[in-house]
C-alpha positions as CSV (number, residue, x, y, z in Angstrom):
1,M,3.7,21.4,-34.5
2,I,4.5,21.5,-37.9
3,D,4.0,18.6,-40.0
4,I,7.4,17.3,-40.9
5,S,6.4,13.9,-42.4
6,S,7.1,14.7,-45.9
7,K,10.9,16.1,-45.0
8,E,13.9,14.1,-46.2
9,I,15.8,12.1,-43.9
10,V,19.7,13.5,-43.7
11,L,22.1,14.2,-41.4
12,R,21.6,17.5,-39.1
13,E,24.5,19.9,-37.5
14,A,24.1,22.8,-35.9
15,R,26.7,24.7,-33.5
16,A,25.4,27.2,-31.1
17,S,27.9,29.4,-29.0
18,G,27.8,32.0,-26.2
19,C,29.8,33.5,-23.6
20,I,29.3,34.5,-19.6
21,R,31.4,37.7,-18.2
22,L,32.6,36.7,-14.7
23,K,34.8,38.6,-12.5
24,S,38.4,37.6,-13.2
25,G,38.8,36.3,-9.6
26,T,35.6,33.7,-10.0
27,V,37.7,32.5,-13.3
28,R,40.7,31.8,-11.5
29,Q,38.8,29.8,-8.8
30,I,37.4,27.7,-11.5
31,L,40.4,27.1,-13.3
32,N,42.0,25.9,-9.6
33,K,38.7,23.6,-9.0
34,N,38.0,26.0,-5.6
35,V,34.3,26.2,-6.2
36,K,32.1,25.0,-3.4
37,K,29.9,23.2,-5.8
38,G,32.3,21.2,-7.6
39,D,33.8,21.2,-11.1
40,V,32.4,23.9,-12.7
41,I,32.9,23.3,-16.5
42,E,32.4,19.2,-16.5
43,T,29.1,20.0,-14.2
44,A,28.0,22.4,-17.3
45,R,29.1,19.9,-19.8
46,I,26.8,17.5,-18.1
47,A,23.6,20.0,-17.7
48,G,24.2,21.1,-21.1
49,T,23.6,17.6,-22.5
50,M,21.0,16.7,-20.5
51,A,19.2,20.2,-21.9
52,V,20.0,19.1,-25.6
53,K,18.1,15.7,-25.0
54,N,15.2,17.2,-23.4
55,T,14.9,20.1,-25.2
56,S,11.2,19.3,-27.0
57,G,10.4,19.2,-23.1
58,T,10.9,22.7,-22.6
59,I,10.1,24.1,-25.8
60,P,6.3,23.7,-26.7
61,Y,6.6,23.6,-30.7
62,C,10.0,21.9,-30.7
63,H,10.0,18.2,-32.3
64,P,11.7,15.1,-30.6
65,V,15.2,14.5,-32.4
66,P,16.9,12.0,-31.7
67,V,20.3,13.3,-31.6
68,S,23.5,10.9,-32.5
69,S,26.0,13.4,-31.4
70,I,26.6,16.2,-28.9
71,D,29.9,18.4,-28.2
72,F,30.8,20.9,-26.0
73,D,33.7,23.3,-26.0
74,F,34.7,25.6,-23.3
75,E,37.3,28.3,-23.7
76,I,38.3,30.0,-20.4
77,L,39.7,33.5,-20.5
78,D,40.5,36.0,-18.1
79,N,36.8,37.6,-17.2
80,Q,34.7,35.3,-19.5
81,I,33.8,31.6,-20.6
82,K,33.0,30.9,-24.0
83,C,30.9,28.2,-24.6
84,S,29.9,26.1,-27.6
85,C,27.7,23.1,-28.5
86,T,27.6,21.2,-31.9
87,V,24.6,19.0,-32.2
88,K,24.0,16.1,-34.7
89,A,21.2,13.6,-35.7
90,I,19.8,12.2,-38.6
91,Y,16.3,13.3,-38.8
92,R,13.5,15.6,-40.7
93,T,14.4,18.3,-38.7
94,G,17.7,20.7,-37.7
95,V,19.0,20.8,-34.4
96,E,19.8,24.6,-34.0
97,M,17.5,24.6,-31.2
98,E,18.9,21.6,-29.3
99,A,22.6,23.6,-29.7
100,I,21.3,26.8,-28.4
101,N,19.5,25.1,-25.7
102,G,22.7,23.3,-24.6
103,V,24.9,26.4,-24.4
104,L,21.9,28.6,-22.4
105,T,22.1,25.4,-19.8
106,A,25.6,25.2,-20.1
107,L,26.5,29.0,-19.3
108,L,23.5,29.1,-16.6
109,T,25.1,26.1,-14.8
110,V,28.3,28.1,-14.7
111,W,26.5,31.4,-13.4
112,D,24.4,29.1,-10.4
113,M,27.8,27.4,-9.4
114,V,29.4,30.9,-8.8
115,K,26.9,32.9,-8.1
116,Y,28.1,33.2,-4.1
117,L,31.6,34.5,-5.6
118,E,29.9,37.1,-8.3
119,K,27.7,38.7,-5.8
120,D,28.2,42.1,-4.5
121,E,27.5,44.0,-0.9
122,T,23.8,44.2,-2.0
123,G,23.7,40.9,-3.5
124,N,23.2,41.6,-6.8
125,Y,25.3,40.6,-10.0
126,P,26.7,43.7,-11.6
127,E,29.5,42.4,-13.7
128,T,28.2,39.0,-14.3
129,L,26.3,38.8,-17.8
130,I,25.4,36.1,-20.3
131,S,25.6,37.2,-24.0
132,G,26.0,36.6,-27.6
133,I,23.7,33.4,-27.6
134,K,24.0,33.0,-31.8
135,V,23.4,29.7,-34.3
136,D,27.3,29.6,-35.6
137,Y,25.8,27.2,-38.3
138,K,23.5,24.3,-39.3
139,K,23.9,22.3,-42.0
140,K,22.1,18.9,-43.6
141,A,24.1,16.6,-45.7
142,E,22.7,13.4,-47.4
143,I,23.4,10.1,-45.6
144,N,26.1,7.9,-47.7
145,A,24.5,4.2,-48.0
146,Q,27.1,1.8,-47.3
């Protein structure tokens, strides 16, 4: 791992985003909370939160970060769901990997929960696609001593 012991402890924040393309009928089932496995958006939020908190356990050279805030936003459109994850920590290293991990896991959870609705007659997923994963921003700020 990279030695971060000499880096300054400051407020770190990052937001990542991405989307999953789905059949319009699948999106309607999600909106109507009529998916066999349960509430898709709330489950994706929980899974994403768990992923953020465990990023260093799955990405070998990521430092464990004492996360202080995790926030998810979901935008449901006709044939896609957009997800963004904002992570904050007061620490020596950034939290963009945590935010990306949160988005990816949330979107994978959506896919897992609706895959029976997305399959075609051959068992494949011709319309389902996770894309646009990116870091929207990362920033750091001095901590105001009170």
